[in-house]
C-alpha positions as CSV (number, residue, x, y, z in Angstrom):
1,X,10.5,-13.7,-58.5
2,X,7.7,-15.8,-59.8
3,X,4.2,-15.7,-58.5
4,X,4.7,-19.0,-56.8
5,X,7.7,-17.7,-54.9
6,X,5.8,-14.6,-53.9
7,X,2.9,-16.7,-52.7
8,X,5.2,-18.9,-50.6
9,X,6.9,-15.8,-49.1
10,X,3.5,-14.3,-48.3
11,X,2.4,-17.5,-46.6
12,X,5.6,-17.6,-44.5
13,X,5.0,-14.0,-43.3
14,X,1.4,-14.8,-42.4
15,X,2.4,-17.9,-40.5
16,X,5.2,-15.9,-38.7
17,X,2.7,-13.1,-37.6
18,X,0.1,-15.6,-36.5
19,X,2.6,-17.5,-34.4
20,X,4.1,-14.2,-33.1
21,X,0.7,-12.9,-32.0
22,X,-0.4,-15.9,-30.0
23,X,-0.7,-15.0,-26.4
24,X,0.7,-17.2,-23.6
25,X,-2.1,-19.5,-22.5
26,X,-1.9,-18.4,-18.8
27,X,-2.0,-14.7,-19.8
28,X,-4.9,-15.3,-22.2
29,X,-6.9,-17.1,-19.5
30,X,-6.2,-14.4,-16.9
31,X,-7.3,-11.6,-19.3
32,X,-10.4,-13.6,-20.3
33,X,-11.3,-14.0,-16.6
34,X,-10.8,-10.3,-16.0
35,X,-12.9,-9.5,-19.0
36,X,-15.7,-11.7,-17.8
37,X,-15.9,-9.9,-14.5
38,X,-16.1,-6.4,-16.3
39,X,-18.7,-4.8,-18.4
40,X,-18.1,-2.2,-21.1
41,X,-14.8,-3.9,-22.2
42,X,-13.6,-2.8,-25.7
43,X,-15.7,-4.3,-28.5
44,X,-12.7,-6.1,-30.0
45,X,-12.0,-8.1,-26.8
46,X,-13.2,-11.2,-28.6
47,X,-11.4,-14.3,-29.7
48,X,-8.6,-16.2,-28.1
49,X,-5.6,-14.0,-28.7
50,X,-5.4,-10.8,-26.6
51,X,-1.9,-10.1,-28.1
52,X,-3.4,-10.1,-31.5
53,X,-4.8,-6.6,-31.3
54,X,-7.1,-6.2,-28.2
55,X,-7.4,-2.5,-27.4
56,X,-5.3,-1.5,-24.4
57,X,-3.2,-4.7,-24.3
58,X,0.4,-4.7,-25.2
59,X,2.6,-7.8,-25.4
60,X,6.2,-8.7,-25.7
61,X,7.2,-12.2,-26.8
62,X,3.6,-13.4,-26.4
63,X,3.4,-12.2,-22.8
64,X,1.1,-9.4,-21.6
65,X,3.2,-6.5,-20.5
66,X,0.7,-3.6,-20.4
67,X,-2.9,-3.1,-19.7
68,X,-3.9,0.5,-20.4
69,X,-7.7,1.0,-20.2
70,X,-7.9,4.7,-19.1
71,X,-11.4,6.2,-19.1
72,X,-13.1,3.3,-20.8
73,X,-16.2,3.3,-18.6
74,X,-15.3,-0.1,-17.3
75,X,-17.7,-1.5,-14.6
76,X,-16.6,-4.2,-12.2
77,X,-13.9,-5.3,-9.8
78,X,-10.3,-6.1,-10.3
79,X,-10.2,-9.9,-9.6
80,X,-7.3,-11.9,-8.3
81,X,-6.7,-13.2,-11.8
82,X,-4.6,-10.0,-12.3
83,X,-1.9,-11.8,-10.3
84,X,-1.4,-14.4,-13.0
85,X,0.0,-11.9,-15.4
86,X,3.6,-12.4,-14.3
87,X,5.2,-10.2,-17.0
88,X,2.9,-7.2,-16.5
89,X,4.8,-4.0,-16.2
90,X,2.0,-1.4,-16.6
91,X,-1.5,-1.4,-15.2
92,X,-3.6,1.7,-15.9
93,X,-7.3,1.6,-15.2
94,X,-7.5,5.3,-14.2
95,X,-10.7,7.2,-14.6
96,X,-13.0,4.2,-14.6
97,X,-15.3,5.4,-11.7
98,X,-17.3,2.2,-11.6
99,X,-14.3,0.0,-11.1
100,X,-14.9,-0.8,-7.4
101,X,-14.2,-3.1,-4.6
102,X,-10.9,-3.9,-2.9
103,X,-7.5,-4.3,-4.6
104,X,-6.9,-8.1,-4.7
105,X,-4.0,-9.4,-2.6
106,X,-2.8,-11.1,-5.8
107,X,-1.6,-7.8,-7.1
108,X,1.6,-8.3,-5.1
109,X,2.4,-11.3,-7.4
110,X,3.2,-8.8,-10.2
111,X,6.9,-8.7,-9.6
112,X,7.7,-6.9,-12.9
113,X,5.1,-4.1,-12.3
114,X,6.7,-0.7,-12.7
115,X,3.6,1.5,-13.0
116,X,0.3,1.1,-11.3
117,X,-2.3,3.9,-12.0
118,X,-5.7,3.5,-10.6
119,X,-6.5,7.2,-10.1
120,X,-10.2,8.2,-10.3
121,X,-11.7,4.8,-9.8
122,X,-14.0,3.6,-7.0
123,X,-11.7,1.1,-5.3
124,X,-12.1,0.8,-1.6
125,X,-10.9,-1.1,1.4
126,X,-7.3,-1.6,2.5
127,X,-4.3,-1.3,0.2
128,X,-2.4,-4.6,0.3
129,X,0.6,-3.9,2.6
130,X,2.9,-6.2,0.5
131,X,2.5,-3.8,-2.4
132,X,5.7,-2.3,-1.0
133,X,7.6,-5.4,-1.8
134,X,7.2,-4.8,-5.6
135,X,10.8,-3.9,-6.3
136,X,10.2,-2.7,-9.9
137,X,7.3,-0.4,-8.9
138,X,8.4,3.2,-9.5
139,X,5.1,4.9,-10.2
140,X,2.0,4.5,-8.0
141,X,-1.1,6.6,-8.4
142,X,-4.1,5.7,-6.2
143,X,-5.7,9.0,-5.5
144,X,-9.5,9.7,-5.9
145,X,-10.5,6.3,-4.6
146,X,-12.1,5.2,-1.4
147,X,-9.2,3.4,0.3
148,X,-9.4,3.1,4.1
149,X,-6.2,4.9,4.7
150,X,-4.5,7.0,1.9
151,X,-1.6,7.7,4.3
152,X,-0.9,4.0,4.4
153,X,0.5,4.1,0.9
154,X,3.3,6.5,2.0
155,X,4.2,4.3,4.9
156,X,4.4,1.2,2.8
157,X,6.1,2.6,-0.3
158,X,8.4,5.4,0.7
159,X,10.9,5.3,-2.3
160,X,8.1,5.2,-5.0
161,X,6.8,8.3,-6.7
162,X,3.3,8.6,-5.2
163,X,0.7,10.7,-6.9
């Protein structure tokens, strides 16, 4: 292969990876909104493409499928923007003691959510009752928060592994 062919091949690969990494516009907007309401986000949370390497973000087919920011010293609240991440399967913000406030009602829009881990944060208030309607949810960990009624989780979500 000549140098010209190698250069064309290299450019094709670069173009493929740039296209493959681009985050769905709605997902990117939701993550940017979440990031703007938090402090101490990872230092590489800059730019317009969360699927292009943001720490703690995993994507499949340009859609955000996982947010895993355990013990990152995040400060802030979980805003309703989380409900816009329609392909999200895993949300783990555990051990961020200064993540406070109520769980947004929009969390029940996450129809693909299978794992929700918010252990060791400072969330408070009621747990949205409709969280029990998340049919894919198999793992729920909400301990060590300040929810109004920890027992409420068991009443709403009997078939889920509750920790």
